[in-house]
C-alpha positions as CSV (number, residue, x, y, z in Angstrom):
1,M,58.1,28.1,36.4
2,I,55.2,26.9,38.4
3,N,52.1,26.1,36.4
4,N,48.5,26.3,37.6
5,L,48.0,22.6,38.0
6,Y,51.1,22.3,40.2
7,S,50.1,25.4,42.1
8,K,46.7,23.9,42.8
9,D,48.3,20.8,44.3
10,I,50.4,23.1,46.5
11,I,47.4,25.1,47.6
12,K,45.3,22.1,48.5
13,R,48.0,21.0,51.0
14,F,47.4,24.2,53.0
15,L,43.8,25.3,52.5
16,P,41.1,23.8,54.8
17,P,39.4,20.8,53.2
18,S,36.0,22.6,53.0
19,S,37.4,25.6,51.2
20,K,36.7,26.3,47.6
21,I,38.9,28.2,45.2
22,L,37.0,31.1,43.5
23,R,36.7,31.4,39.8
24,M,36.9,34.5,37.7
25,H,33.6,35.1,36.0
26,N,35.0,37.6,33.5
27,Y,38.0,35.5,32.7
28,H,36.8,32.2,31.2
29,N,35.8,31.1,34.7
30,K,39.5,30.3,35.4
31,P,40.6,29.5,39.0
32,A,41.6,32.7,40.9
33,I,45.2,31.8,41.3
34,L,48.1,34.3,40.6
35,I,51.7,33.3,40.2
36,S,54.5,35.8,40.2
37,D,57.6,37.2,42.0
38,F,55.5,39.9,43.6
39,D,58.1,41.1,46.1
40,K,61.0,41.0,43.6
41,D,63.0,38.6,45.8
42,K,63.7,36.2,42.8
43,N,61.4,33.6,44.3
44,I,57.9,32.8,43.0
45,E,54.9,33.5,45.2
46,I,51.3,32.2,44.8
47,V,48.2,34.2,45.6
48,V,44.9,32.3,45.9
49,F,41.3,33.6,46.3
50,Y,39.0,31.1,48.1
51,K,35.7,30.8,50.0
52,L,35.4,29.2,53.4
53,H,32.2,29.1,55.5
54,E,30.6,31.8,53.3
55,N,33.6,34.1,53.8
56,V,36.1,35.0,51.1
57,Y,39.8,35.0,51.8
58,I,43.0,35.9,49.9
59,S,46.1,34.0,50.9
60,L,49.8,34.4,50.0
61,L,52.0,31.3,49.8
62,K,55.8,31.6,49.8
63,N,58.5,28.9,49.4
64,I,60.7,29.2,52.5
65,N,63.7,26.9,52.7
66,K,62.2,24.7,50.0
67,D,58.9,24.4,51.9
68,W,55.7,26.2,50.9
69,K,53.8,28.1,53.6
70,I,50.9,30.5,53.9
71,V,52.5,33.7,55.2
72,S,49.6,36.2,54.8
73,T,45.8,36.1,54.6
74,L,43.3,38.9,54.0
75,D,39.6,39.0,54.1
76,G,38.0,39.4,50.7
77,K,35.8,42.5,50.1
78,Y,32.9,40.6,48.4
79,E,31.8,37.1,47.6
80,K,32.0,37.0,43.8
81,L,35.1,37.7,41.7
82,D,35.1,39.1,38.2
83,Y,38.8,39.2,37.6
84,A,42.2,39.2,39.4
85,G,45.3,40.2,37.6
86,I,48.9,41.4,38.0
87,L,50.0,45.0,37.3
88,D,53.7,45.3,37.8
89,D,54.2,44.0,41.4
90,K,50.6,44.7,42.4
91,I,47.3,42.8,42.2
92,I,44.2,44.3,40.7
93,V,40.9,42.7,41.9
94,K,37.6,43.4,40.3
95,W,34.6,42.2,42.4
96,K,31.4,41.3,40.7
97,E,29.3,43.2,43.4
98,K,28.8,46.8,42.3
99,S,31.7,46.4,39.8
100,L,34.0,47.6,42.6
101,S,37.8,47.2,42.4
102,S,40.6,46.6,44.9
103,L,44.3,47.1,44.7
104,L,46.7,44.8,46.8
105,M,50.4,44.8,47.2
106,L,53.0,42.9,49.2
107,S,54.8,44.7,52.1
108,D,57.3,42.8,54.2
109,S,55.8,39.5,52.8
110,K,52.3,40.5,53.9
111,L,49.3,41.2,51.6
112,E,47.6,44.5,52.2
113,Y,44.9,46.6,50.6
114,V,46.0,49.9,49.1
115,N,43.3,52.3,50.2
116,K,45.1,55.6,50.1
117,L,47.9,56.8,47.9
118,Y,49.9,60.0,48.4
119,P,52.2,61.9,46.0
120,A,55.9,61.7,46.8
121,S,59.1,62.5,45.0
122,I,62.5,61.0,44.5
123,F,65.8,62.8,43.7
124,S,66.9,60.9,40.5
125,I,69.3,61.0,37.6
126,S,66.4,62.2,35.5
127,G,65.6,65.1,37.8
128,R,63.0,65.2,40.5
129,K,60.3,62.5,39.8
130,W,57.0,62.0,41.4
131,G,55.0,58.8,42.1
132,Y,52.6,57.6,44.8
133,I,53.3,55.9,48.1
134,N,51.0,54.0,50.5
135,E,50.6,54.7,54.2
136,D,53.7,52.6,54.9
137,G,55.8,54.9,52.7
138,N,56.3,52.3,50.0
139,F,55.9,53.3,46.3
140,V,52.8,51.8,44.8
141,I,52.9,53.8,41.6
142,E,56.4,54.3,40.3
143,A,58.1,57.7,40.5
144,M,58.1,58.7,36.9
145,Y,56.2,61.9,36.6
146,D,57.5,65.5,36.6
147,Y,54.8,66.3,39.1
148,A,51.9,64.5,40.7
149,Q,48.8,65.9,42.5
150,A,46.8,64.3,45.3
151,F,44.2,61.7,44.4
152,K,40.6,62.9,44.5
153,E,37.7,60.5,43.9
154,N,40.3,57.8,42.8
155,I,41.9,59.9,40.0
156,A,44.9,62.2,40.1
157,I,46.4,64.8,37.8
158,V,50.0,64.1,36.7
159,V,52.6,65.9,34.6
160,K,55.0,64.1,32.3
161,E,57.4,65.8,29.8
162,N,55.6,69.1,30.6
163,L,52.2,67.7,29.5
164,Y,49.3,67.0,31.9
165,G,47.3,63.8,32.1
166,V,45.1,61.9,34.6
167,I,45.7,58.4,36.1
168,D,43.6,56.1,38.2
169,M,44.6,54.3,41.5
170,Y,46.3,51.6,39.5
171,G,48.5,54.0,37.6
172,N,46.6,53.5,34.4
173,Y,46.1,56.6,32.2
174,V,42.5,57.9,32.2
175,V,43.9,60.8,30.1
176,Y,47.3,60.4,28.4
177,P,49.5,63.4,29.0
178,R,48.6,65.7,26.1
179,Y,47.4,68.9,27.6
180,N,49.3,72.0,28.5
181,F,47.3,72.3,31.7
182,I,44.5,70.5,33.6
183,D,42.7,72.2,36.4
184,E,41.4,70.3,39.4
185,F,38.1,68.4,38.9
186,R,35.0,70.1,40.2
187,E,31.6,68.8,39.8
188,K,33.2,65.8,38.0
189,R,34.5,68.2,35.3
190,A,38.0,69.7,34.7
191,I,39.1,72.6,32.5
192,V,42.0,71.7,30.2
193,V,44.2,73.8,28.0
194,K,45.6,72.7,24.7
195,D,47.6,75.1,22.5
196,S,46.0,78.1,24.3
197,S,42.5,76.8,23.8
198,F,40.2,75.8,26.7
199,R,38.1,72.7,26.8
200,I,36.3,70.5,29.3
201,I,36.8,66.9,30.1
202,D,34.8,64.5,32.4
203,T,36.3,62.0,34.9
204,D,36.6,59.5,32.1
205,G,38.8,61.9,30.1
206,I,36.2,62.5,27.4
207,E,36.1,66.0,26.0
208,I,32.6,67.3,26.3
209,T,33.0,70.7,24.6
210,Q,32.1,70.9,21.0
211,K,34.7,73.6,20.1
212,D,37.7,75.5,21.6
213,Y,37.3,78.6,23.8
214,S,39.6,81.4,24.7
215,Y,38.7,80.9,28.4
216,I,36.6,78.6,30.6
217,S,36.3,78.9,34.4
218,A,35.9,76.0,36.8
219,F,32.4,74.7,37.3
220,S,30.2,76.3,40.0
221,N,26.5,75.6,40.4
222,N,26.6,73.3,37.3
223,R,27.7,76.2,35.2
224,A,31.1,77.2,33.7
225,L,31.8,80.7,32.6
226,F,33.3,80.9,29.1
227,R,34.7,83.6,26.8
228,E,34.3,83.7,23.1
229,G,36.0,86.7,21.5
230,Y,35.4,89.5,24.0
231,L,32.1,88.3,25.3
232,Y,31.1,85.9,28.1
233,G,28.5,83.2,28.4
234,Y,27.9,79.9,30.3
235,L,28.2,76.2,29.6
236,D,26.4,73.4,31.3
237,L,27.9,70.1,32.5
238,Y,27.5,68.6,29.0
239,G,29.3,71.4,27.3
240,N,26.2,73.1,25.9
241,E,26.1,76.9,25.6
242,V,23.0,77.3,27.8
243,I,23.6,81.0,28.0
244,P,25.2,82.4,24.9
245,A,28.2,84.7,24.9
246,K,26.7,88.2,25.1
247,Y,28.1,89.8,28.3
248,K,31.1,92.1,28.7
249,D,32.0,90.5,32.0
250,A,30.4,88.0,34.4
251,T,30.8,86.2,37.7
252,D,30.5,82.5,38.6
253,F,27.1,81.2,39.6
254,R,26.4,81.0,43.4
255,E,23.2,79.7,44.7
256,D,21.8,79.7,41.2
257,K,22.6,83.4,40.6
258,A,25.3,85.3,38.8
259,V,26.0,89.0,38.0
260,V,26.7,90.0,34.4
261,N,27.9,93.2,32.9
262,V,25.7,94.1,29.9
263,D,27.0,97.6,29.0
264,D,28.6,100.6,30.7
265,N,26.8,101.2,34.0
266,L,24.5,98.3,33.4
267,Y,24.5,95.0,35.2
268,Y,22.0,92.1,35.5
269,L,21.4,89.6,38.2
270,I,20.5,86.4,36.3
271,G,19.2,83.0,37.1
272,I,20.6,79.6,36.2
273,D,19.0,79.7,32.7
274,G,19.9,83.3,32.0
275,D,16.5,84.9,33.1
276,I,16.9,88.5,34.4
277,I,16.1,88.7,38.1
278,N,17.1,92.4,38.5
279,T,18.9,95.3,36.9
280,Y,21.6,97.5,38.4
281,R,22.7,100.8,36.8
282,Y,26.1,101.3,38.4
283,Y,29.7,101.6,37.3
284,F,30.6,98.3,39.1
285,V,28.6,95.4,40.7
286,G,30.3,92.3,42.2
287,E,29.1,88.8,42.8
288,I,26.3,88.0,45.1
289,R,27.3,86.5,48.5
290,N,25.1,86.3,51.7
291,N,22.4,88.2,49.6
292,L,24.6,91.3,49.3
293,L,26.6,92.6,46.4
294,V,29.6,95.0,46.4
295,F,28.9,98.0,44.2
296,R,30.5,101.3,43.1
297,P,28.1,103.9,41.7
298,D,30.7,105.7,39.4
299,I,34.4,105.6,38.6
300,D,35.2,108.3,41.2
301,S,33.1,106.8,44.1
302,K,34.0,104.4,46.8
303,F,32.6,100.9,47.4
304,G,29.4,100.0,49.3
305,Y,26.8,97.2,49.3
306,I,23.4,96.7,47.8
307,D,20.9,93.9,48.3
308,E,19.5,91.7,45.5
309,S,16.7,94.1,44.8
310,G,19.2,97.0,44.3
311,N,18.5,98.7,47.6
312,V,21.6,100.4,49.1
313,I,22.3,98.6,52.4
314,I,25.7,100.1,53.2
315,P,26.5,103.4,51.4
316,P,29.8,103.7,49.5
317,K,32.5,104.6,51.9
318,Y,35.3,102.0,51.5
319,T,38.3,102.3,49.2
320,F,38.1,98.5,48.8
321,A,35.5,95.9,49.7
322,K,35.3,92.2,49.5
323,S,32.1,90.1,49.2
324,F,30.4,89.0,52.4
325,E,31.2,85.6,53.8
326,F,29.7,84.1,57.0
327,D,27.8,87.4,57.4
328,R,31.1,89.4,57.6
329,A,33.0,91.4,55.0
330,I,36.6,92.7,54.8
331,V,36.9,96.3,53.8
332,D,39.7,98.9,53.5
333,I,39.4,102.6,54.3
334,S,43.0,103.6,53.5
335,E,43.5,106.7,51.4
336,D,47.3,106.1,50.7
337,Y,49.8,103.3,50.1
338,T,49.1,101.8,53.5
339,N,46.4,99.3,54.4
340,R,43.6,99.8,56.9
341,Y,41.6,96.7,56.8
342,G,38.7,96.0,59.1
343,V,35.6,93.7,59.3
344,I,32.0,94.8,59.1
345,D,28.7,93.1,59.7
346,K,25.7,93.3,57.3
347,K,24.7,96.7,58.8
348,G,28.0,98.2,58.0
349,D,29.1,98.4,61.6
350,F,32.8,97.6,62.3
351,I,33.2,94.4,64.2
352,I,37.0,94.7,63.9
353,E,38.4,98.2,63.6
354,P,40.1,99.2,60.3
355,K,43.7,99.2,61.3
356,Y,45.2,96.0,60.0
357,N,47.6,95.4,57.1
358,D,45.8,92.3,56.1
359,I,42.8,90.1,57.2
360,K,42.0,86.6,56.1
361,I,38.9,84.5,56.8
362,L,39.9,81.1,58.1
363,D,36.4,79.6,58.6
364,R,33.0,80.7,59.8
365,N,34.3,81.4,63.3
366,R,37.9,82.5,62.9
367,L,39.9,85.2,61.2
368,A,43.6,86.0,60.8
369,L,44.5,89.6,61.6
370,G,47.8,90.9,60.2
371,I,49.9,93.8,61.3
372,S,52.8,95.1,59.2
373,I,56.2,93.5,59.8
374,D,57.6,97.0,59.1
375,E,55.1,99.9,59.6
376,N,57.1,102.1,57.2
377,N,57.1,99.4,54.5
378,P,53.7,97.6,54.7
379,F,54.4,95.8,51.4
380,L,57.0,93.6,53.3
381,G,54.1,91.6,54.5
382,S,52.3,90.8,57.8
383,V,52.6,88.9,61.0
384,Y,49.2,87.4,62.1
385,A,47.1,86.7,65.2
386,I,44.0,84.5,65.3
387,A,40.7,86.2,66.2
388,D,37.1,85.2,66.3
389,M,34.3,86.8,64.2
390,N,33.4,89.2,67.0
391,G,36.8,90.8,67.1
392,N,38.2,89.0,70.1
393,I,42.0,88.4,69.6
394,I,42.9,84.9,70.7
395,T,46.7,84.7,70.1
396,D,49.6,87.1,69.9
397,F,50.8,88.3,66.5
398,I,53.3,85.5,65.9
399,Y,52.4,83.8,62.7
400,Y,53.9,84.5,59.3
401,E,51.8,81.9,57.5
402,I,48.3,80.8,58.5
403,Y,45.9,78.6,56.6
404,E,42.2,77.8,56.8
405,Y,40.8,75.7,59.6
406,K,39.7,72.2,58.8
407,E,38.1,70.0,61.4
408,G,39.1,72.4,64.1
409,I,42.8,72.7,63.4
410,A,44.9,75.0,61.2
411,S,48.5,74.9,59.9
412,V,50.6,77.9,61.0
413,Y,54.2,79.0,60.6
414,D,55.8,81.1,63.4
415,G,59.1,82.0,61.7
416,E,60.8,78.8,63.0
417,S,58.5,75.9,62.8
418,T,55.2,74.8,61.1
419,V,52.6,73.4,63.5
420,F,48.9,72.6,64.0
421,V,46.9,74.9,66.3
422,D,43.4,74.4,67.6
423,Y,40.5,76.9,67.8
424,N,42.1,78.6,70.7
425,G,45.5,79.0,69.0
426,V,47.1,76.3,71.2
427,I,49.7,74.1,69.6
428,K,48.5,70.6,69.1
429,S,51.3,68.9,71.0
430,D,50.0,65.4,70.0
431,L,50.8,66.2,66.4
432,P,54.1,66.9,64.7
433,I,56.0,70.1,65.1
434,V,58.1,70.5,61.9
435,K,61.1,72.9,61.6
436,G,60.8,75.1,58.5
437,K,58.3,77.1,56.5
438,G,55.3,75.6,54.8
439,R,52.0,73.8,55.4
440,L,50.9,70.6,57.1
441,Y,47.9,68.5,56.0
442,L,46.2,66.1,58.4
443,Y,45.1,62.7,56.9
444,P,43.5,59.9,58.9
445,N,46.8,58.0,59.3
446,L,49.5,60.4,58.0
447,I,50.6,64.0,58.0
448,R,51.8,65.5,54.8
449,A,54.4,68.2,55.3
450,D,55.1,70.6,52.5
451,I,58.1,72.3,54.1
452,D,60.9,74.4,52.6
453,L,60.2,73.3,49.0
454,R,60.1,69.6,50.0
455,T,57.2,67.2,50.5
456,F,57.5,64.4,53.1
457,Y,55.2,62.3,55.4
458,L,55.1,61.7,59.1
459,D,52.9,59.6,61.4
460,K,51.2,61.3,64.3
461,N,54.1,60.5,66.5
462,S,56.4,62.6,64.3
463,K,58.2,59.5,62.9
464,V,59.2,60.0,59.3
465,V,57.2,57.6,57.0
466,Y,58.7,58.9,53.8
467,K,61.2,61.5,52.8
468,E,62.9,62.2,49.5
469,N,66.5,60.8,49.2
470,E,69.1,63.5,49.7
471,T,71.9,61.6,48.0
472,L,71.9,60.5,44.3
473,L,74.2,57.8,43.1
474,L,75.3,58.6,39.6
475,N,77.2,55.3,39.4
476,S,79.5,53.2,41.6
477,K,82.0,56.1,41.8
478,Y,80.2,59.4,41.9
479,K,77.3,60.8,43.9
480,V,75.5,64.1,44.2
481,I,74.4,65.3,47.6
482,Q,71.6,67.9,48.3
483,E,72.7,70.5,50.9
484,K,70.3,72.9,52.5
485,F,71.1,76.6,53.2
486,K,68.5,78.6,55.1
487,P,70.0,81.6,57.0
488,N,66.7,83.6,57.0
489,K,63.0,82.7,56.9
490,D,62.9,84.4,53.4
491,Y,66.1,82.9,52.0
492,L,66.3,79.2,51.1
493,V,68.7,77.4,48.8
494,Y,69.3,73.7,48.0
495,Y,72.7,73.4,46.4
496,P,74.6,70.4,45.0
497,Q,77.8,68.9,46.3
498,I,79.7,66.1,44.5
499,S,81.4,63.2,46.1
500,G,83.8,60.7,44.4
501,M,85.9,63.1,42.3
502,E,89.6,62.5,42.4
503,N,90.6,65.9,41.0
504,N,89.5,69.4,42.0
505,Q,86.4,68.2,44.0
506,D,86.8,71.0,46.6
507,Y,87.1,73.6,43.8
508,V,84.0,72.3,42.0
509,N,81.9,72.1,45.2
510,E,82.9,75.7,46.2
511,K,82.0,76.9,42.8
512,L,78.6,75.2,43.0
513,K,78.0,76.9,46.3
514,N,78.8,80.3,44.9
515,L,76.8,79.8,41.7
516,S,73.8,78.7,44.0
517,N,74.0,82.0,45.8
518,V,75.0,80.6,49.1
519,K,76.1,83.7,50.9
520,E,76.0,85.4,54.3
521,I,72.5,86.5,55.2
522,S,71.5,87.8,58.7
523,K,68.9,85.6,60.4
524,D,67.1,88.5,62.1
525,T,67.1,91.0,59.2
526,Q,63.8,91.4,57.4
527,L,64.7,91.1,53.8
528,E,62.9,93.1,51.1
529,Y,62.6,89.9,49.0
530,V,62.1,86.2,49.0
531,Y,64.8,84.1,47.4
532,T,64.6,80.4,46.7
533,G,67.1,78.2,44.9
534,D,67.2,74.6,43.9
535,F,68.8,72.3,41.4
536,Y,68.4,69.0,39.4
537,V,70.5,66.7,37.3
538,H,69.9,67.8,33.7
539,F,72.3,65.4,31.9
540,F,74.8,62.7,32.9
541,R,76.8,60.6,30.5
542,K,80.3,59.1,30.7
543,N,82.3,61.8,32.6
544,L,80.0,64.8,32.0
545,L,77.5,65.9,34.6
546,V,75.3,68.9,33.8
547,L,73.4,70.5,36.7
548,N,70.6,73.0,36.4
549,L,70.8,75.6,39.2
550,Y,67.6,77.5,39.2
551,S,66.2,80.3,41.4
552,Y,63.4,82.7,41.9
553,E,63.7,86.2,43.5
554,Y,60.6,88.1,44.4
555,Y,60.7,91.6,45.9
556,F,57.6,92.2,48.1
557,G,55.0,94.3,46.4
558,A,56.4,93.7,42.9
559,A,54.1,92.6,40.0
560,H,56.1,89.4,39.7
561,G,59.5,87.8,40.6
562,M,62.5,87.1,38.5
563,P,63.5,83.5,37.6
564,N,67.0,82.6,36.8
565,K,68.9,79.4,35.8
566,I,72.5,78.4,35.2
567,Y,73.7,75.1,33.7
568,V,77.0,73.9,35.1
569,H,78.9,71.5,32.9
570,I,81.3,69.5,35.1
571,N,83.9,67.0,33.9
572,L,83.9,64.6,36.8
573,E,87.3,63.1,35.7
574,N,89.4,66.2,35.8
575,G,87.2,68.7,37.6
576,N,87.0,71.2,34.7
577,I,83.9,73.3,34.5
578,H,83.4,73.7,30.8
579,K,82.5,76.9,29.0
580,M,80.7,77.0,25.6
581,G,84.0,77.7,23.8
582,D,85.4,74.4,25.0
583,L,83.1,72.6,22.7
584,F,84.6,74.2,19.6
585,K,87.8,74.2,17.6
586,K,90.2,77.0,18.5
587,D,90.0,80.0,16.1
588,S,86.7,78.6,14.7
589,E,84.0,81.2,14.0
590,Y,81.4,79.4,16.1
591,L,80.1,82.6,17.6
592,E,79.4,84.1,14.2
593,E,77.8,80.9,12.9
594,I,75.6,80.3,15.9
595,S,74.5,84.0,15.8
596,R,73.6,83.5,12.2
597,I,71.5,80.4,12.9
598,I,69.7,82.3,15.8
599,R,69.0,85.3,13.6
600,E,67.6,83.0,10.9
601,K,65.3,81.3,13.4
602,I,64.0,84.7,14.7
603,E,63.3,85.9,11.2
604,N,61.7,82.8,9.8
605,D,60.3,80.7,12.6
606,E,56.8,81.8,13.9
607,E,57.8,80.3,17.3
608,Y,60.0,83.3,17.8
609,S,57.6,86.0,16.7
610,Y,57.6,87.5,20.2
611,V,61.3,88.3,20.3
612,F,61.9,92.0,20.5
613,P,62.9,93.3,17.0
614,E,66.5,94.4,16.6
615,V,67.4,93.4,20.1
616,F,69.4,90.2,19.3
617,V,72.6,91.0,17.5
618,E,75.0,88.2,18.3
619,I,76.1,85.8,21.1
620,N,79.4,86.1,23.0
621,P,81.6,83.5,24.8
622,D,79.6,84.1,28.1
623,T,76.1,83.7,26.5
624,L,74.1,81.2,28.6
625,F,74.0,77.7,27.2
626,Y,73.6,74.0,27.9
627,I,74.0,70.7,26.1
628,D,72.5,67.2,26.0
629,E,73.3,64.2,23.9
630,K,72.0,65.6,20.6
631,S,72.1,69.4,20.7
632,L,73.6,72.7,21.9
633,Y,71.0,75.1,23.4
634,I,71.4,78.9,23.7
635,Y,69.0,80.6,26.0
636,F,68.2,84.1,27.3
637,L,66.7,85.3,30.5
638,P,63.2,86.9,30.7
639,Y,63.3,90.5,29.3
640,E,66.7,89.9,27.7
641,I,65.4,89.5,24.1
642,G,61.6,89.2,24.7
643,P,58.8,89.9,27.1
644,Y,58.6,88.5,30.6
645,A,55.7,86.3,29.7
646,A,57.8,84.5,27.1
647,G,60.0,83.2,29.9
648,F,63.4,81.7,29.0
649,I,63.7,82.0,25.2
650,Q,65.9,79.2,23.9
651,F,67.3,78.0,20.6
652,E,68.1,74.4,19.9
653,I,71.1,73.8,17.6
654,P,71.7,70.2,16.7
655,Y,75.3,69.1,16.6
656,E,74.9,67.9,13.1
657,D,74.3,71.5,12.0
658,I,77.6,72.7,13.5
659,I,79.7,69.5,13.5
660,D,82.5,71.1,11.4
661,L,83.1,73.6,14.1
662,I,83.1,71.2,17.0
663,D,86.4,70.0,18.4
664,V,85.5,66.2,18.5
665,N,88.9,65.5,20.0
666,G,88.5,68.1,22.7
667,Q,87.9,67.4,26.4
668,F,84.4,68.7,26.4
669,W,83.1,66.7,23.5
670,K,84.9,63.5,24.6
671,S,83.6,63.8,28.2
672,F,80.2,62.6,27.0
673,N,81.0,60.9,23.6
């Protein structure tokens, strides 16, 4: 191992005579020299920080063919150095000026600053894992999270073991994963949920609320709406209840004003400190936007608009009305199950006639007008055209997905591909055209593509910078391959295929296709539902591979979709797909014993208080199950023994509780033991 004295001798041979090695002010004034195998090539590298002619430089030295050479040099950000250290294979630099930090890494034997990080996933033996890549597509923060959101102001929300946390650009935890949910940061505050209680944290991860709440909204105008019991109030940025809980309902603050419901047919417009600006005696009053408020005089009346003083500006004549935005409002005049949306100005005149199935505001100058895919079944959705705020239609009705304009471009999906279009609806041919359904995001040097349930990155020339691996090596013999099946724009399945099996591989792969719902679907048929299916490796040990095939089916117009999941237990050695009964001794009363254990849990464990009384009787050989290294799990689909909101209800049964029933000499047990 090279020591600092020897490294200084090496460095002096290559640095200019007038250069001076920097010292770390916050680290005992030690020379700023780092020694490590940064690029994991089993050879030591040296990184040195030095000053030359009033400029700071960072150089990398490598031993190539038993001879040291400077192979890369970067300009330093500032003149004085507080600290330089090693984090995994990266370099953290803290500059004395303004207490700013930098992150460096090696890429192809070159030092480079890491300025931007992007969430990316890998297909792994532990399931789909997320980390962060740089603009070259190299992982800077290891893929170890269940999910990872984009960085904003140098922090990002991550999920690990179903708990939410926050990390910084170096992968350090600002908030360790301990919350059931963390909303995005707004006004340097985030709403967090822990055990059904809402709290607020700042960007340092410090909880600023003094107690738990049953609900807190995101901050807007330095105020967050909260609920205590059945009443609403407002918190400030420091968690203080600046307006106590005393309203039956309330809106977020906008332009220092909010609308609150005090009693039946009584609303107030209040200021930022709760002072009453005006009183409205109507059945309903909505939030204030563009100085107008949606109102409904009584329960049987339609919607109209009043001004801040309570004057009726547009009489009630709409069956539905949205708040004004950019001096336009979307309204509906339909009297039946169909939609007749139009756009009005602040006088109530129709700028766009009320004849559309849907309308979206894309920015202050653009709208998306949607007509029914099927006029007889408007709930099947819309196909959109782009229009301006004056009702001029710019494109044909060709888009099934369309998102807001940002910097003059919008991401759209035309049924085949996802592309960027400009203000005139013209495809940006200088940017990628990506086959599949989803959304594109334009960054300075990359394009993020969220397409067909996968996230990948392209440069502006459509070259793939990073894409998730489609093949997973389980070991030197077996691998799992992702296959994609998309016969229709509303039907998408990723299903597994196994390679390396010597027995029954074709049978197993055909079974996996069938269980994944790979079936004949017409390309041109408009389905009444959206179906998505995917999978991940749940468990792999010895010869046993357990795959989780999960799906979601949503019928258009329904209150919610229906999730499903099937665990497939595959013996890779002989090709058997094991059933639950294979785990137990023949003629054992395992069904009765497991049923007894489940009934006992339902009766005595508060965790199962939501299970429908008297619904569960007993399991049968086809009851859904899965296993891991320590337990058997029995699970039920939504609605099967509990409410939809309970999701998949499962019961863990440790092997030690049923070991007398298990056939420890059987194929199933021995496949993973």
